[in-house]
N, C-alpha and C positions, 0 to 999 in steps of 0.2 A: 100104557099104565094107567088104570082109572084114578081118580082123585076124589071119589065120593063115598069112601069107606069108613068115614067118621074119624073120631080122634084117635090117636095113637094110645094103646094101653100102657100101663106103668111097666109091664114086663117088656114090651117093646122098647120103651124109653131106656130101661135098664140095659137092655142089649146094646143099645146105641152107645151108652155111656161107657160100656166095657170094652168097645171096639178099640179106641186108640191106645197103641203099644201093645196090642195083643199080636202074637205071631200068624194068627189065622183067624178067620171068622168063627170057625169051630171052636177054637181056644177061647175067644172071647165069651162064647156061650157057656162053655164048660166053667169059666171063672164064676158064673152066677147060677150054676147048676142046671143048666139046660143041655140036653141031648143034641147031638149033631142034627138030627131030623127037626127037632123043635126050635132050635136056633135058625136053620135055613127057612122054616115056615115063618117065625116071627119077623126075621129081616124083610122077607117078600111082602108080609102083611103090612110092615111099617111103610115099606116103599110104596105099595099100593095106596095106602092112605094118604101119605103124603103128595103123591103123584110125581115123585122125583126119586132117583137112585141115590142112596146115601153112602155106597161103597163104589169105589172105582175098580171094577173087576178086571180091568186090563193092567192094572198096576201090580207091581210084586209086593206081596205082603198086604197089610190092611191099611188102605189109604182112603179116607174120606173125601167124597165129592165136595164141591162148594156148597151145595144144598145140605150135604151131611154135616158139615162144619158149622153152618148156621143152626141147623136143628140140635146139633150137640150143646151149644150154649143154652138154649132155651131148655132142653132137657135136664140139665144140670140145675137150672133154676128152679124146675118144677120139684126135684128131690130136696133142694135146699129149703123150698117153702113147705113141703110135706114134713120136713124136720121141724120147722118152726111151728107148724100146728101141732104136732106131737108134743113138743116142749111147753107150748103155751098151755095145752091141756094139763101137762104135768105140774106147771106153776100154779094152776088154779087149784090143784090138790095139795099145795105146799111142797112141791118138789119131791114128792114121795116117789116119783117114777120118772123115767127119761132115759135118754141115750147121749153119751158123750164120746165122740172119736178123737183120739189124740195120735200124733204122728211123733215118734221118737227118732233121733238121728244116731242110735247105737249105744254102746256101753256108757259112754260119757253121761247120757241122759237116763238111760235104761237102769244102771246100776246104782247111781248115786242121787241123782235130781229127782226123778219121778215118783219112785217108791214112797218116800216119806209124804210127799204131797197126796199121793193116791191113799195112803193110809188114813191121813186126816180127813180127805174127802169122803171116804167110805164111811168112817165113823160118824160123819154129820149127815150123809145122805145115802143111807144104806140101800135105798130103792133104786138108785141111779145106776143104770149099767154103763161101764166104762170100757171101751175097746181101744187098746193100744196096738199100733202097728210099728214095727222098726224096719227102716231102710236107710239107705245112703242119703246123705244131705239133699242132694238134688231131687231125689225121688220124693222125699217128705215135703220138700218146698212145693213141688208140683201137685202132690196130693192136697195141700192146703189151697193152692190156687184153683184147682178144680173141684174143691169142696168135698173130697172124699174124707177128709179129716177136718174138724172144726178148729182145733188148736194143735199147733205144731212146735216142736224144739228146733230152733235155728241158730245159726251163727249170726252174731251182730257184725256190721251194721245192716238194717233192713229197712231203709227208708221209706218203702212203699207199704209196710206192715205195721200194725199196731203190736207192741212187744212189751214184755216186762223181763228184766234181766234176771238170771237165776245165779250165774256164777262165772268166774274166770278159770279156764282150763288151760293148765300149763304144761307143755312138753317135759317130759322126764326121761332120763336114760335108764333102761332096764338092762341089768349086768348079771351074769353068774356070781355068786356070792363070793368066790375066790378069785373073781377077775382083778388084775392090777388096778384098774379104774375104780373098782369097789372100795379101795382104801382111801379114796379122795372124798372129801366132804361135797364138791361140786366137780362137774364134768364139762370140759369145753366142747363145743361142736368140733374143732380140729382133732381133739384126741379121738372123738367117736369115728371120725372120718378114717382113722388108721386101722379100724377093725371091721370084719365081716358084718354087715348088717341085715338083719331080719326085719324087712319092710312090711308094715301093715298096709292091706289093701282096703281097710275101712274108712271111715270118715275122715281121719286125721291124716291120711296118706298125703295129700297135697300140702298140707302144713309142714309135715316132715321134710318133704322134698324142698320146700321153699326156704326152709331154715337153712339147709345146706348150701342152697343155691345164693342165698344173700351172704353166706360166709365165703363165698367164692371156692366152694368145694364140692367134690363129686363124692357120694358115698360108694362104698364097695358093697353093693346089694348081692347078698349070697342067696336069701330065700325072700319069697313073697307070700305071706299068709294072710287070710281073711280073718280067722277067729282068734280073739284075743287069748283064749286059752291055749291055742296050738302055739301062739308066739312064746307065752310065758314058758311053755314045756320046751321048747327049742332052745331058749335061752338058758334054762336051768340045766339042760344037758350039753351047754357049752359049744352050741352050733353057731355063735355069734351073738352081738349085742342088738338092742332094739331101741327104738324111740316111740313113746306112746304118750297119749293124753293123760294126765294124772288122774282124772276122774274115771278113766277107763280102767285102771289097774287097782288091784287090792292093796291096802294099806301095808300089809306084810305078807310074805310068801316064802316057805323053805325053800332054800336054794338060790334065791334071787336077792338082788340089792337094787333099791331104787334111788336115782341121785338126781338132784336138780342140775339143770343144763345152764352154762353160761355161754353167751347172754341169754336172757329169758326169751322164750318164744311162748306166746300164749294166745288163745281166742276167747271171746266173751261169747256165752250161751245164754239164750233166752227162749221165752215161750212167745208165740206169735200167733196172731189171728189176722183175719182180713179186715175186719171193722169191729172194733169192741162194742160199739152202740148196736151191733145186730147179732150179737152173741145169743144163742138159745139161754134159757134160764139156768140149765145145768152148766153150759159153757161160761156163762158169767159168774155163776158161784165157784166153779174151778179156777177162774181167772183172778177173783178177788182174793180166793184163799192163797194162790201163788204170789200175789202182791204183798200179802201179810207175811208169809212164812218163808220166801226165798232167801237163802243165805247170803246173797250178794245183790245190791242195788246199783243200778246206773251202769 
């Protein structure tokens, strides 16, 4: 394998960054719009240029070699630096253009917290492109660490990240409107444990299970659904009760009743970045807006 082919191209580095977590090399290429043949050619050219294989072809799935892992970190730095160049140029024009990537942890942030912030940001900086991706908590945190997003919604505490608190998200009981528990002002965890539970598979699932565990109870899980809309529909048709994060549910919905749970069980939601001092101009503008406009502090 020769090592005099020059520097890797950006397209080759983009493929390298797409490899971790992909089910196959071809899938990694498809993720960034490359055909299977173009992916194979780009990977071979990258390895020829580096003088080392970056993928362990004897392993199951996509596994980077030691050289590949080392190159991956530097490849991510390259794209972070390119974003800084782009944003610095935008800053010189008064932040009339630019790109900001934000990670959202699901309905709690996508429905209630981000939209009003994005509305204000768009009014002030209409030329800045904002791209929001929604994933489970762990995926969003990894996207932030690997710099696929610049700012991410997270659960607190996050001691290794810079954060700005947005809100406290409390678990609520979701009940059919004519359910016996709907006649009560509040519902206890023990009362909920007596009924079939429609368990969310979204971001608050571990918090719901932890609530029952801390009460020394085992819920009667009847269904496990990912989409909030599906859960609400199941409850409205009396297929069970559910427990969801308050920010993830509508304030009212025909056929449903939402009740506080005792004892209270909540999480604090925040925006996070790797280093506030190194945010792009667009990122810093959004960060400062969030600090001014956030409905909850601390």
